[in-house]
N, C-alpha and C positions, 0 to 999 in steps of 0.2 A: 504493500500500500504506500502511496505517496504521503508526504507530510500533510498535504491538504486533506487527503481522504481520512487519514488517521485523526486529524483535528476535528473534522466534521463529525466523525463517528463518536468520538469521546464526548464532544459537546452535546450531541443529540441525546446522550444517555444521562447527562447531568441534570439534577434538579435546579430550578431557577435561582435558588438561594446560594448555590455553590459557585465560587470563582475559580477559574482554571489559570494557574500560573504555568506557563510553558518553560520548563527548565532547559535552558539553551547553553549551559556551560560546555566548553570545548567545541561547540558547533560553529561552523563557518557562517559568516553573515548571509551567504546565499541561502542557507537553510532557514535562517531566521526570517529572511525576506519572503520566502515561500509561505511560512506560517503567517507572516504579516498580511500578505495578499489574500490569505484565506480568512482574514478577519481577526487574527489574534493580536492583542495589544498589550498583554502583560507577559513579561519575560523575567525569568529568575536566573541569576548568575551567582556563583559561589566564590568568585575571585574579583576583588574590586577593580584591579587593573584591567582585566578583560572586559568588565562591564563598562568602564570608562571609555575604552576604545570603541566598543560597539555603539555606545550612546552617541559618540561623536560622529559616527558614520551612518547612523540610521535615522528614520523619521522621528520628529520630535513629539509625536502624539503617543509614543510608547511609554508605558509605566514600567520602570525598572525596579525589580525587587531583589534585594541582597539576601540570599537564602543560606549562605555559608557562614562559617565562623568568622567573626569580624575582629580584625586587628586594629587596636585603637589608633595606631600611628597612620593608618590609611583612611580613616573616616573622612578626612578633609577632601579627598579626591572625589568622593561620591556625594558629599553634602550638597553641592549645588543642584543636583537633579534627582537623587534617588526617591522613589515613591514610598517604599515600605522596607524597613529593615527587620527581617524575621528573627535573627538569632541574638537578641539582646539577653545576655544571661548574667549580667552583674551591674551594680550601680556605677562603678567607675566608667564603664563603657557608655552608659546613659549620659553621664556628665560630659564626656567628650563629644558625643553626638549633639547634645544640647549646645555646647560651645561653638561647634562648627555650624550648626543650624543658625545660630544667632549671627555669625559672621556673614551668612548668606541671606539673612533676613527671611528665614523660613521657619516653619514648624514641621519637624520631620516625624512622620508616623512610624511607630515601632511595635513589634510584638515581643512579649516576654517569652523567652525559651525556657520551658519547664522540663526538667529531667524526668521522663516517664519510663525510659528503658532501663533494663538491669545491667546493660553493658557499661563498663567504665569509660569506654572511648567516646561516649556521647556527652555533649556539653549540656548545660542547663542549670537553672536554679531549682532547689528542692521546692515542692509545692507549698510547704509551710513558710518558706522564705519570702515568697511573693507578697502576701498581705502586709508583712512587717515593713517591707521596703516601700510599698505604695502609700502606706499611711505615715511614713516618716516625714519630718519637717524638711529634711534635705530634698526629698522627692518633690514636695510641694513647691520648692523654689525653682524647679526646672520649667521654664516658661516656653522653651522652644522645641520640646518634644511632646508627643502625645502617644501614650500606649493605647493601641486600638484592639488589643486582643492577645491571644497566647498562641504559641507554636510548640510542637513536640515531635520527636522522632522515635518511632517504635523500635524495639530490638530487631535486629536482622535475624529472623528465624522463620521456619515454616509452621511453627506452632500458632495457629490462628487464635486459639484461646488466649494465649499470652498477649498477642498483639491487641486483641479486643479489650483485654483488661487494661492495657496501657493507654489505649485511646480513651477508654471510659474514665481513667484517672485524669486525663487532660480535660475532658468535658466537665467532670466534677469540680476540678480546680477552677475552671472558667466560671462555673455557676456560683462557686463560693466567693469569687472576686467581684462578681457583677454588682453587688450592693455597695461596694466601696467607691463607686463612680465619683469622679471629680473633674475639674477643668482639663487636667492633662492625663486622666485615666478614663477612657470611654471604651470599654471592651465590647466589641461586636464580632471579632473574627476568631475562629478556631482553625488554625492552619495545621492540618495533619492529613497524612495519606499521600502516597507516591504511586508510581506506576503499578507496583505489585499489590497494593492494599487499599487503593483509594475508595473502592466500593464499600469495603468494610468500614473505613474511616467515616464515610458519609452516613452510613447506618448508625455510627456511634456519635454523630453530631458535628462532623467537620463542615465548615463553611468555605474552606479554601484548600485546594489540593495542588500539589507540586508534581507535575508529570513531565518526564523527560523522554525516556527510551520509548514509551508507547507512542510518542509523537515523532521523534526524530530518529528512532532506531537506536540500536545499542551504541554506546559511546566508543569512539575509536581509542 
């Protein structure tokens, strides 16, 4: 199937409340443009440098999502244009994003990355850390970021029960945070689910899925 056909098929199966992020990391601009011409406007990259280069060369109505682990010293490169940063897993990173957003006269939307997997290799804050941070005085002073939801990555396993439990943990965490709403904390998005498990993620409450190989083919 072509990129266009894959995209059309996936989109036709998605409920209207679920947003599709096309994970375009390592893919050439020609592939991204094929997806663009098929109507896709949201692309996810996991390396800031690659995202900056693609942003410079591609149409300006694209929403760029940073879905990888974020290094604080590179935030400044994407601060002028990034639409959503998925992987915010600590307060120091939020402070840097806030500072760079201010320099660019922007408010940058972010997701809190919650650690739901049992694997040590996965980043994220513990579910019980999140409410403490959001309700802290230091957080209330960040005027140039807005936390718009949560993100999580399930364990890389074939055990669907385990994945389901982890997705459910993220949804439960989101539900517990919802009442804490403030001017810079407006949780609406639950970003979970990738090519292999997004249907299960949607069943568990996901509102945003990150799909790469099912659209662009296996990464080279």
